[in-house]
N, C-alpha and C positions, 0 to 999 in steps of 0.2 A: 589685609591689603585688598582694596577694590581695584580690580583689573578689568579694563574694557577692551574691546576690539572694534576697530573701524575697518571693515573689509571693503575691498574694491579692486577694480582692475587698474585704475589710475593711468589710463592710456590717452592722454597724459594727465598728470595731476594738475588741478587748476585751483584758483583762489577760493572757490566755493568749498572744495575739499579741505583746504588748509584751514579755513574759518571754522568748519565743523570739528575738525580734529583738535584745534586749539581750544574750542569750547569744551570738548570732551575731556581734554587734559586738565581743565579747571574743575571738573566734576569727579574725576577718578584719580587714584594714586598713580596708576600706570595705564598707558594706552598703547596697545599693539596695533600698528597700521599693517594689516595683513594684505599684501599684494597678491591678488588671486588670478587664476587663469580660468576663464569660462570658455570651454571648447566650442561653444556655439558662436562665439565672437571672433571677428577677424581683427587682429591687433596691428597697429602701426609700429609700436615699439615692442621689443622683446621683453621677456620677464626680467632679465638682468638690467636692461635699460630703464624699465619702469621702477624697479627697486632703487637704482642709482638716483633717478630724479627725485623720488620720494625721500630718500636719505639725505640728499643735498638740501632739499627744501625744508625738511622737518628737523634737521640735526640740532637746531637751537632751541627746540621746545622741550622743556623739562618734563621728564616722565614719559616721553614718547619714543618708541622703538619701531623701526620698520623691519618687517620680516616677510619672507615668502609664505604664503598660506599652504602651498603644496596641494596635492590632490586630495579629494575627498570632501566630506561634508563640513560646512562651517561649524555645525554643532559638535562634531568630533574634534576639530581644531580647538574649540573653546574648552572642551573637557581636558584635552591634552595639555593646554597651556594655563589652566586654572583661571579662565576668564569668567567674570561674573555677569557681564552684560555686553550686548552687541549695540553699537551706536550707529545709527543711520541718519543721514541728513535728508530732509524732505523739502523739495522745491514746490510741489504742487499736489493736488488731490490725486493725480495719476500716479505719482511716486508712492503715495500712501496705499493706493489700491494694489500696486505691484508688490510693495514691501510687506503689507499686513499678512498675507497667507504664509510668507516665509517666516515671519516672526512667530506666528502661531505654531508652525511646524517645528521650528527650533525649540520653542518652549515645550512642545509635546515630546520631542526626542530627548531633551536633556534638562528641562526645567529652566533653561537660561532665558532671561528677559531681554527684550529689545527696547532700547530707548530711542525715541524719534526726536531729533532736533530740527526745528524749522530753519530753513536757510535764511540768511540775511536777505532783505529785499533786493539789494544790489547784485545778488548772485543767483536769483531764482531762474534766470534765463540760461545759465551756464550748463553745458554738458561737454564731456570730452569729445563726443561725436561732432557737435557743432564747432568746437574749437578746431578740431582737425580739418573740417570742411572749409571753414573760413581761412585758416592759415594756408591750406593747399591752394586756394584761389587767390592768394596774395594779400588777403586782409590782415590788418594789424590786430593781434590779440595780446599785445604786450601788457595791457592793463588787466588782463583776465587770467594770466598764468604766472607762476613763479619763474624766476630767471632760468632755472635749470630746465624747465619745460620749454620755455621760449627758445632758448639756445638750440635745443635738440630739434624742435619743430622746423626751424629755419636752416639749420645745418644740413638737415636731410634733403632740403630742396636746393642746396647749393648756394643759398643766399649769403 
């Protein structure tokens, strides 16, 4: 069985994430969506909230499971879960420059390969950070995020 992981903080999950995960599901037998915690980041949503949004959004995708990544290295998570590949979506050259050293390090640590999937052009401008900023200022992000994320973004603001 070919198992891949799509790691991310998903704060919140957006349509660009969903598109990459769906494409990964067509390439692998099983895809683990590992909701991570990066201690250098400040999150709007708690870990359980991010897991719930991802589960609600991705529940209908065959072969896709949403799991907490836990603490530690992604390479260790992959080894512990029998993951064959890491899948990362790329929106730009900057994403590639950021992701490449991590891909090389993960291959060095465990031999795991990273597969880069270019984002659909309609999603290259999306980032969770931008979505949070626009929604907090009253902008409409309804076409950019799944219903589960939209609901939580605007519930939090009392809308």
